[in-house]
C-alpha positions in Angstrom: 27.5 -6.0 -8.7 31.5 -7.0 -9.4 33.0 -9.3 -6.8 36.9 -10.1 -7.0 37.8 -13.1 -5.3 41.2 -13.8 -3.4 42.3 -17.2 -2.2 44.4 -16.8 0.8 45.1 -19.4 3.6 43.2 -17.1 6.0 40.4 -16.7 3.7 38.4 -20.0 3.5 35.1 -20.2 2.1 32.6 -22.6 3.8 29.1 -24.0 1.9 27.3 -21.1 3.0 29.8 -18.5 2.1 30.2 -20.2 -1.3 26.4 -19.8 -1.8 26.5 -16.4 -0.9 29.2 -15.5 -3.4 27.3 -17.5 -6.1 24.0 -15.8 -5.5 25.6 -12.5 -5.8 28.6 -12.8 -8.3 26.3 -12.0 -11.3 24.6 -9.2 -9.7 22.4 -8.0 -6.7 18.6 -8.5 -7.2 17.1 -5.2 -8.3 15.0 -5.0 -4.9 14.8 -2.2 -2.3 16.3 -5.1 0.2 18.7 -7.0 -2.3 20.4 -8.8 0.9 17.2 -9.9 1.9 16.6 -11.7 -1.3 20.1 -13.2 -1.2 19.3 -14.4 2.2 16.0 -16.0 0.9 17.8 -17.8 -1.9 20.8 -18.8 0.2 18.6 -20.2 3.0 20.0 -18.2 6.1 19.0 -14.8 7.8 19.6 -11.5 6.3 22.0 -10.6 9.3 23.8 -13.6 8.9 24.2 -12.8 5.4 25.6 -9.4 6.1 28.1 -10.5 8.9 29.7 -13.1 6.5 29.9 -10.5 3.6 31.6 -8.4 6.0 33.8 -11.0 7.1 34.8 -12.2 3.7 35.5 -8.5 2.9 37.6 -8.4 6.0 39.8 -11.6 5.3 40.1 -10.7 1.6 38.1 -13.8 0.4 36.0 -10.9 -1.3 38.2 -7.6 -2.2 35.3 -5.5 -3.0 31.8 -5.3 -4.1 30.8 -2.4 -6.5 28.6 -1.4 -9.3 29.5 -2.6 -13.1 27.4 -0.2 -15.2 26.8 -0.8 -18.6 28.1 2.4 -20.5 26.3 1.6 -23.6 23.2 1.2 -22.1 23.3 4.6 -20.2 24.2 6.2 -23.8 28.0 6.7 -23.4 28.9 4.8 -26.6 32.2 6.4 -27.0 34.8 4.7 -24.9 38.3 5.7 -25.0 41.3 4.1 -23.3 43.9 6.8 -23.2 47.5 5.6 -22.6 50.0 8.1 -21.6 53.9 8.1 -21.8 54.9 9.5 -18.2 58.3 9.4 -16.5 58.3 6.3 -14.4 59.3 8.0 -11.2 56.4 10.6 -11.5 53.7 8.1 -12.6 52.1 7.7 -9.3 51.6 11.6 -9.2 50.3 11.6 -12.7 47.8 8.7 -12.0 46.4 10.5 -8.9 45.9 13.8 -11.1 44.3 11.9 -14.1 42.4 9.5 -11.6 40.6 12.1 -9.9 38.9 13.6 -12.8 35.4 12.7 -12.7 35.2 11.5 -16.5 38.0 8.8 -15.8 36.3 5.8 -14.8 39.8 3.9 -14.1 43.5 4.9 -14.0 45.9 2.4 -13.6 49.8 1.8 -14.5 50.8 -0.9 -16.8 54.4 -1.9 -17.9 56.0 -0.6 -21.1 56.6 -2.7 -24.0 59.4 -1.1 -25.8 59.8 -0.5 -28.6 56.6 -0.7 -29.8 54.6 0.1 -26.7 56.0 3.2 -24.6 53.0 3.9 -22.6 52.8 3.2 -18.9 49.7 4.9 -17.6 46.1 3.9 -18.7 43.0 6.0 -17.9 39.6 5.1 -19.5 37.1 7.9 -20.4 33.6 7.5 -21.6 31.7 10.0 -23.8 28.4 10.0 -25.8 30.5 10.7 -28.9 34.2 10.6 -29.6 34.7 14.3 -29.7 33.7 14.4 -25.8 36.3 11.7 -25.1 38.9 13.7 -27.4 38.2 16.8 -25.3 38.7 15.2 -22.0 41.9 13.5 -23.3 43.2 17.2 -24.3 42.2 18.4 -20.6 44.1 15.6 -19.1 47.3 16.3 -21.5 47.0 19.9 -20.3 46.9 18.9 -16.7 49.9 16.7 -17.0 51.9 19.3 -19.1 55.5 18.0 -19.6 54.6 15.0 -17.7 52.9 14.0 -20.9 55.7 12.6 -23.1 52.9 11.1 -25.7 49.6 9.7 -25.6 46.8 8.2 -27.6 43.3 7.0 -27.4 42.2 3.5 -28.1 38.6 3.7 -28.8 36.4 0.6 -28.2 34.9 -1.5 -31.3 33.2 -4.0 -29.3 31.3 -4.7 -26.1 33.0 -7.1 -24.1 31.2 -9.0 -21.3 33.1 -7.8 -17.9 33.1 -10.7 -15.4 35.4 -11.2 -12.6 36.1 -14.7 -11.3 33.2 -17.1 -11.0 32.6 -20.1 -8.6 30.2 -22.6 -8.6 27.5 -22.7 -6.2 
């Protein structure tokens, strides 16, 4: 599980909230009733844990809760960040088209860094082999048509530990 914490004046974590975040920030227990295990660890009832998690989501203290798969462990060893030069005024449209594809795990806009970096749209593609990623990127290019003013694929060479902000319990 991945949690992204946001500090705001309206999102204040009390000691129980902090224990819940600390207990879950490295992942939920692999258990049919993970929130019950968190409740046991934190020392409150499961319904209290759920109430607090909902409140933290609503106030923005936690922006999201989601699965963070290990693509390598799942057999997806070719991981390529496709980067695209698309017209700035159409990057939202291009991003929605690309981001909707089932083989794209995430898609986002980033600023260009001319003259060396003309790309403003990024889309991660995972495959079991490089040719699968390259085939997917070719499909993306055909979908974008004239919006694609240039692209490349940056393949992963290392596994980096993916974690968000961590707080102490």
